[in-house]
C-alpha positions as CSV (number, residue, x, y, z in Angstrom):
1,M,-11.8,-23.7,1.0
2,K,-8.5,-22.3,2.2
3,F,-6.9,-19.2,0.6
4,P,-3.1,-19.0,0.8
5,F,-1.4,-15.7,1.8
6,F,2.1,-14.5,2.4
7,I,3.2,-12.5,5.4
8,G,5.8,-9.7,5.3
9,T,7.7,-8.9,8.5
10,M,10.0,-6.4,10.2
11,N,13.3,-7.6,11.5
12,R,14.1,-6.4,15.0
13,P,16.9,-7.0,17.4
14,A,16.1,-9.5,20.2
15,D,16.5,-6.9,22.9
16,L,13.6,-4.9,21.5
17,S,11.1,-7.8,21.7
18,P,10.5,-11.1,23.4
19,F,9.8,-12.5,20.0
20,P,12.4,-14.5,18.0
21,F,14.1,-12.9,15.0
22,S,11.9,-12.6,11.9
23,E,13.8,-13.9,8.9
24,G,11.6,-12.7,6.0
25,I,8.4,-13.9,4.2
26,T,6.3,-16.7,5.6
27,A,3.1,-18.4,4.2
28,A,-0.2,-19.2,5.8
29,T,-3.9,-19.9,4.9
30,L,-7.3,-18.6,5.8
31,D,-10.4,-20.8,5.9
32,T,-13.1,-19.1,4.0
33,E,-15.8,-20.8,6.0
34,T,-14.6,-20.2,9.5
35,G,-11.8,-17.6,9.3
36,A,-9.3,-20.0,10.8
37,L,-5.7,-19.1,10.2
38,E,-3.0,-21.7,9.9
39,P,0.7,-21.8,8.8
40,L,1.0,-23.1,5.2
41,R,4.7,-24.0,5.7
42,T,6.7,-24.1,8.9
43,E,9.9,-22.6,7.4
44,T,10.5,-19.1,6.1
45,V,9.7,-19.2,2.3
46,A,12.0,-16.2,1.4
47,R,14.8,-14.9,3.5
48,L,14.8,-11.1,3.3
49,E,15.8,-8.2,5.6
50,S,12.5,-6.6,6.7
51,P,10.1,-7.2,3.8
52,T,7.7,-4.7,5.1
53,F,5.3,-4.6,2.2
54,L,4.2,-7.2,-0.4
55,G,2.1,-7.2,-3.5
56,V,1.0,-9.6,-6.2
57,H,0.8,-9.5,-10.0
58,P,-2.8,-9.0,-11.2
59,T,-2.8,-12.1,-13.5
60,L,0.4,-14.1,-12.8
61,P,1.5,-16.1,-9.8
62,V,4.2,-13.6,-8.9
63,L,4.8,-12.0,-5.5
64,Y,6.7,-8.7,-5.0
65,A,8.4,-7.5,-1.9
66,C,10.3,-4.3,-0.9
67,S,13.0,-4.8,1.7
68,S,16.3,-3.6,3.2
69,A,19.6,-4.5,1.6
70,I,21.7,-6.9,3.8
71,P,25.2,-5.4,4.3
72,G,27.8,-7.7,2.7
73,K,25.3,-9.9,1.0
74,L,23.6,-7.7,-1.6
75,S,26.3,-5.2,-2.4
76,G,27.7,-4.7,-5.9
77,E,26.2,-6.1,-9.1
78,L,23.2,-8.4,-9.0
79,T,22.5,-11.0,-11.7
80,V,19.4,-13.1,-11.5
81,K,18.2,-15.4,-14.2
82,S,14.4,-15.5,-14.7
83,E,12.3,-18.4,-15.8
84,N,12.2,-17.2,-19.4
85,A,16.0,-17.2,-19.6
86,T,16.5,-13.4,-19.5
87,V,19.0,-12.0,-17.1
88,K,18.2,-9.0,-14.8
89,S,21.0,-7.0,-13.3
90,G,21.4,-4.0,-11.1
91,N,23.7,-2.3,-8.6
92,I,22.9,-2.3,-4.9
93,T,24.7,0.4,-2.9
94,D,24.7,1.5,0.7
95,T,22.2,4.2,-0.2
96,E,19.7,1.8,-1.8
97,D,17.4,-1.1,-0.8
98,I,15.9,-3.8,-3.0
99,L,12.8,-4.9,-4.7
100,T,12.3,-8.6,-5.4
101,A,10.0,-10.8,-7.5
102,Y,9.1,-14.4,-6.8
103,R,7.3,-17.2,-8.6
104,I,4.6,-18.6,-6.4
105,H,4.2,-22.3,-6.3
106,V,1.1,-24.2,-5.2
107,D,2.8,-25.7,-2.2
108,G,3.5,-22.1,-0.8
109,T,7.1,-22.1,-1.8
110,L,8.7,-19.2,-3.6
111,T,11.4,-19.0,-6.3
112,L,13.3,-15.8,-6.9
113,I,13.0,-14.6,-10.5
114,S,14.2,-11.0,-10.3
115,E,15.8,-8.4,-8.1
116,I,16.5,-4.7,-8.6
117,A,17.8,-1.8,-6.6
118,S,15.0,0.3,-5.3
119,G,16.7,3.6,-6.1
120,G,16.6,4.8,-2.4
121,K,16.3,3.8,1.2
122,N,13.3,2.3,3.1
123,P,10.9,1.3,0.3
124,C,7.6,1.1,2.1
125,H,4.8,0.2,-0.3
126,I,4.1,-2.0,-3.4
127,C,1.5,-1.0,-6.0
128,V,1.2,-3.1,-9.2
129,H,-0.5,-1.5,-12.2
130,P,-3.7,-3.4,-13.2
131,S,-2.2,-4.0,-16.7
132,G,0.7,-5.9,-15.1
133,K,3.2,-3.6,-16.9
134,W,4.5,-1.5,-14.0
135,L,5.3,-1.7,-10.3
136,F,5.5,1.4,-8.1
137,S,7.4,1.5,-4.8
138,P,8.1,4.7,-2.8
139,N,11.4,5.0,-1.0
140,Y,10.3,6.8,2.2
141,S,13.6,8.1,3.5
142,S,15.1,9.2,0.2
143,G,12.1,11.0,-1.3
144,V,12.3,8.8,-4.4
145,T,9.6,6.5,-5.9
146,A,10.7,3.6,-8.1
147,C,8.6,3.1,-11.2
148,V,9.6,-0.4,-12.5
149,S,8.6,-1.8,-15.8
150,L,7.7,-5.5,-15.8
151,N,8.3,-8.2,-18.4
152,V,5.7,-10.6,-19.6
153,D,6.7,-13.2,-16.9
154,G,6.4,-10.6,-14.2
155,S,10.2,-10.1,-13.7
156,F,11.8,-6.6,-13.7
157,S,12.8,-4.9,-16.9
158,G,13.8,-1.3,-16.2
159,I,13.3,1.5,-13.7
160,Q,12.3,5.2,-13.7
161,H,12.9,7.3,-10.6
162,W,10.4,9.9,-9.4
163,K,12.1,12.5,-7.1
164,H,10.6,15.6,-5.5
165,P,11.4,18.3,-6.1
166,A,13.1,17.3,-9.4
167,E,16.1,19.2,-10.6
168,G,15.0,22.5,-12.2
169,S,11.4,21.9,-11.0
170,D,9.0,24.8,-10.3
171,H,7.1,22.6,-7.8
172,L,8.4,24.2,-4.6
173,V,8.2,22.0,-1.5
174,L,7.0,24.1,1.4
175,P,8.8,24.3,4.8
176,S,8.2,21.6,7.4
177,A,4.9,21.7,9.2
178,V,5.6,18.8,11.7
179,T,9.1,18.9,13.1
180,G,11.0,15.6,12.7
181,R,8.5,14.1,10.2
182,Q,8.2,16.6,7.3
183,E,11.8,17.9,6.8
184,C,11.7,16.7,3.2
185,S,9.7,14.6,0.7
186,H,8.6,11.3,2.1
187,P,6.5,9.4,-0.5
188,H,4.5,6.6,1.2
189,C,2.2,5.0,-1.3
190,C,0.9,5.0,-4.9
191,A,-2.7,4.4,-6.0
192,V,-3.7,3.8,-9.6
193,S,-6.9,5.3,-11.0
194,P,-9.7,2.8,-12.0
195,D,-9.0,3.3,-15.7
196,G,-5.2,2.9,-15.2
197,R,-4.4,6.3,-16.7
198,F,-3.2,8.1,-13.5
199,V,-1.0,7.2,-10.5
200,M,-1.5,9.2,-7.3
201,E,1.6,9.4,-5.2
202,C,1.0,10.3,-1.5
203,D,3.8,12.4,-0.1
204,L,3.7,12.4,3.7
205,G,6.7,14.8,4.0
206,C,5.3,17.5,1.7
207,D,1.6,17.2,2.5
208,R,1.1,16.7,-1.2
209,I,-0.4,14.2,-3.7
210,W,1.6,14.1,-6.9
211,I,-0.4,13.2,-10.1
212,W,1.4,11.1,-12.7
213,T,0.1,10.1,-16.1
214,A,1.3,7.5,-18.6
215,K,3.0,8.8,-21.8
216,K,3.3,7.3,-25.2
217,C,6.1,8.2,-27.6
218,G,6.8,11.3,-25.6
219,E,3.2,12.5,-25.6
220,N,0.6,12.5,-22.8
221,V,-1.6,9.5,-23.2
222,L,-4.6,11.6,-22.2
223,F,-4.7,13.0,-25.7
224,D,-4.4,9.8,-27.5
225,E,-7.4,7.9,-28.9
226,N,-8.9,5.2,-26.5
227,P,-6.1,5.7,-23.9
228,A,-7.6,3.4,-21.3
229,E,-7.8,0.5,-23.6
230,K,-4.3,0.9,-24.9
231,I,-2.9,1.2,-21.4
232,S,-4.6,-2.0,-20.4
233,A,-3.0,-3.7,-23.4
234,G,0.3,-2.1,-22.6
235,E,0.6,-0.6,-26.1
236,N,3.9,1.2,-26.7
237,L,4.0,3.1,-23.4
238,N,7.4,4.5,-22.4
239,G,7.0,5.7,-18.8
240,W,5.2,8.2,-16.7
241,E,5.3,12.0,-16.2
242,L,3.7,14.6,-13.9
243,S,0.4,15.6,-15.3
244,A,0.4,18.8,-17.3
245,V,-3.2,19.5,-16.2
246,Q,-2.5,19.3,-12.5
247,P,1.0,18.0,-11.3
248,Y,-0.1,17.9,-7.7
249,V,-2.7,18.9,-5.1
250,D,-1.8,20.1,-1.7
251,A,-3.2,18.2,1.3
252,P,-4.2,19.9,4.6
253,R,-1.1,21.3,6.2
254,G,0.6,18.9,8.7
255,S,-1.7,16.0,7.8
256,G,0.9,13.7,6.3
257,P,-0.9,11.7,3.5
258,R,0.0,8.0,4.1
259,H,-2.2,5.6,2.1
260,A,-5.1,6.0,-0.3
261,V,-7.7,4.2,-2.4
262,F,-10.0,5.1,-5.3
263,S,-13.7,4.4,-5.4
264,R,-14.1,2.3,-8.5
265,T,-17.8,3.3,-9.1
266,K,-17.8,6.9,-8.0
267,N,-15.4,9.7,-8.8
268,Q,-13.9,9.8,-5.3
269,F,-10.3,9.5,-3.9
270,Y,-9.9,8.7,-0.2
271,V,-6.7,9.4,1.6
272,F,-5.8,8.3,5.2
273,T,-3.4,10.8,6.8
274,E,-0.8,9.5,9.3
275,L,-0.1,12.7,11.2
276,A,-3.6,14.1,11.5
277,C,-5.3,10.7,11.5
278,T,-8.1,11.9,9.2
279,L,-10.0,10.4,6.2
280,D,-9.6,13.1,3.5
281,I,-12.0,13.0,0.6
282,Y,-11.1,14.3,-2.9
283,D,-13.3,14.7,-5.9
284,F,-11.6,13.0,-9.0
285,E,-12.1,14.0,-12.6
286,P,-11.4,10.9,-14.7
287,E,-11.2,12.9,-17.9
288,N,-8.0,14.7,-16.9
289,G,-6.9,13.3,-13.5
290,R,-7.6,16.4,-11.5
291,L,-8.1,16.1,-7.8
292,T,-10.1,18.6,-5.7
293,Y,-9.9,18.5,-1.9
294,R,-13.4,18.4,-0.3
295,N,-13.2,17.7,3.4
296,S,-11.5,15.8,6.2
297,I,-13.2,13.5,8.7
298,P,-11.4,12.7,12.1
299,V,-11.0,9.0,12.3
300,L,-10.4,8.8,16.1
301,S,-12.8,11.5,17.3
302,D,-14.7,9.1,19.4
303,C,-11.6,7.6,20.8
304,V,-10.1,10.9,21.8
305,S,-13.3,12.2,23.3
306,G,-13.6,9.0,25.4
307,K,-16.7,7.5,23.7
308,T,-15.0,4.4,22.4
309,E,-15.0,1.4,24.7
310,G,-11.6,0.0,25.6
311,R,-9.7,3.1,24.5
312,R,-6.4,4.1,26.0
313,E,-6.6,7.3,28.1
314,K,-5.9,10.6,26.4
315,Q,-4.1,9.4,23.4
316,S,-2.9,11.9,20.9
317,V,-3.9,11.2,17.3
318,A,-0.5,12.2,15.9
319,G,1.2,9.4,14.0
320,Q,-1.7,6.9,14.4
321,G,-2.9,6.5,10.9
322,A,-1.9,3.2,9.3
323,E,-3.9,1.5,6.6
324,I,-7.0,2.1,4.5
325,V,-8.8,-0.6,2.4
326,R,-12.0,-0.6,0.4
327,H,-14.5,-3.4,0.6
328,P,-15.1,-5.1,-2.8
329,T,-18.8,-3.9,-2.7
330,E,-17.5,-0.3,-2.6
331,A,-19.9,0.6,0.1
332,F,-17.4,0.6,3.0
333,L,-14.0,1.8,4.0
334,Y,-11.8,0.3,6.8
335,L,-9.0,2.2,8.5
336,S,-6.6,0.9,11.1
337,T,-5.0,3.2,13.7
338,R,-1.9,2.5,15.7
339,I,-1.5,3.3,19.4
340,A,-5.3,3.4,19.7
341,D,-5.2,-0.1,18.1
342,R,-8.6,0.3,16.4
343,I,-10.2,-0.5,13.1
344,T,-12.8,2.1,12.1
345,V,-15.5,1.3,9.5
346,F,-17.0,4.1,7.3
347,R,-20.1,3.8,5.2
348,E,-20.7,5.8,2.0
349,M,-23.7,8.0,2.0
350,E,-25.1,10.3,-0.7
351,I,-25.0,13.9,0.2
352,G,-26.2,15.5,-3.0
353,V,-28.7,13.7,-5.3
354,E,-28.3,16.3,-8.0
355,T,-24.5,16.4,-7.9
356,G,-24.0,12.7,-7.3
357,K,-21.6,13.5,-4.5
358,F,-21.0,11.0,-1.7
359,G,-19.7,11.4,1.8
360,M,-18.7,9.0,4.6
361,E,-20.2,8.3,8.1
362,T,-18.7,6.2,10.9
363,V,-20.3,2.8,11.3
364,Q,-18.1,1.1,13.9
365,S,-14.8,1.3,15.9
366,I,-13.5,-2.0,17.1
367,S,-10.4,-3.4,18.7
368,A,-7.9,-4.6,16.0
369,G,-7.1,-7.7,18.1
370,G,-3.6,-6.6,19.2
371,E,-1.2,-3.7,19.4
372,I,0.0,-1.6,16.4
373,P,-2.3,-2.8,13.6
374,R,0.1,-1.7,10.8
375,F,-1.9,-3.4,8.1
376,I,-5.4,-4.7,7.3
377,D,-6.9,-6.3,4.2
378,F,-9.7,-8.6,2.9
379,D,-9.4,-12.1,1.7
380,P,-10.4,-12.6,-2.0
381,T,-14.0,-13.4,-1.1
382,G,-14.5,-10.1,0.9
383,R,-16.1,-12.2,3.7
384,F,-13.2,-11.8,6.1
385,L,-10.8,-9.0,7.1
386,V,-7.4,-9.7,8.6
387,S,-5.4,-7.4,10.9
388,C,-1.6,-7.5,11.3
389,C,-0.7,-6.3,14.8
390,Q,3.0,-5.7,14.6
391,K,3.9,-5.3,18.3
392,T,1.7,-8.2,19.5
393,G,2.9,-10.4,16.7
394,R,-0.6,-11.5,15.9
395,I,-2.7,-11.8,12.7
396,T,-6.4,-11.8,13.6
397,S,-9.4,-12.5,11.3
398,F,-12.8,-10.8,11.4
399,Y,-16.2,-11.7,9.9
400,V,-17.5,-8.9,7.6
401,S,-21.2,-8.3,7.7
402,E,-22.8,-8.3,4.2
403,T,-25.5,-5.9,5.3
404,D,-23.8,-3.1,7.3
405,G,-20.1,-3.8,6.9
406,T,-19.5,-4.2,10.6
407,L,-16.7,-6.5,11.9
408,R,-16.9,-9.4,14.3
409,A,-13.9,-11.3,15.6
410,T,-13.8,-14.9,14.5
411,G,-11.8,-16.0,17.5
412,F,-8.9,-17.1,15.3
413,S,-5.4,-15.6,15.2
414,L,-2.0,-16.6,14.1
415,F,1.3,-15.9,15.9
416,S,3.6,-14.1,13.5
417,P,6.6,-12.2,15.1
418,W,6.8,-8.6,13.8
419,C,4.2,-9.1,11.1
420,A,3.9,-6.0,8.9
421,C,1.6,-6.9,6.1
422,V,-0.1,-9.8,4.2
423,S,-0.8,-10.4,0.6
424,F,-3.4,-13.0,-0.6
425,V,-2.4,-15.0,-3.7
426,N,-5.7,-14.4,-5.5
427,S,-5.8,-10.6,-4.8
428,G,-4.0,-8.3,-7.1
429,K,-5.8,-5.0,-6.3
430,R,-2.6,-3.3,-5.0
């Protein structure tokens, strides 16, 4: 069986790379027996300026992308008719980029159904709520996260902007810890709690994780009867607000929280920091959304100390953290690091039988199959992991061991100039 997936890319001038220009989103397949990778279509399926992150709707054949606005082409008012005959409009300015929604067809082609201004510059992540009612996309350079409400056909309906610090806010943002990287708020990803009641927003610039909760009729959903069931049904919810219980938790100073995942079976929240390159573990209280920092584990400790085969000499860990994904079995975490060009595998281990607490231990550190592995993810079966190596322009597949979670290269790769991410059609976990 072959699973289709879409590839997001970064456009780069020809003088910065021997590769040809990347023109947007392309389509490919992964063979679930061998891990072989093949183009699904030879042409670009959606022309966009640097669609650096993709996501899919949890139940509909709809693909979402965040990308840069193209000067002269997407300025002024946008009007796009969706398949259910509603019209979406928005204003794209020089200070905003765009979010797009596409209908996915069985032959790998895409049809644009909706488009909206992102509310800031350089949107860098897509997270779709498991109810299919919202999409979250942080604008890294502007310190604004777009919370977009979705229609029943997956098209865009309205938008709420999360900005830090908000006007009149008491949530002071501390002075910069890392010069040139933390001069202001830089939201980098959103992660939804397993019950759908909370959204954690990782802010690389502030060393902070903001905690958002859904609200209903102006009231916090936490205090409504059966909130999780009603959120799943999308019942009369009108947006999100910072949690009154705990609006944020501070991350270790200078760490730069980048991407994060929840454990769906244990009350844990895992954050991969870009600047410190650590796996940070937080305890999560599902009753009220509270996060409590527990500890940090260096992801490249072996590489820096020279124990990892094939390492580059004396590499700094600063800025190396890239992606973190959770295996469907929940037992393993996989983290990719740039510059070192590694994928590190962590295994969950119980550290307190009485408390039910779990920690992580390193299982493996393996070459990502190329340079600058910006993104990794699993195919829908969980049997294969794919790595997007941006600088090398290669997507590589790995077998995933069912017993110990270790990776083994399949020997298959796909040339994809300036690949930045992939999104499998049958996987809506983001």
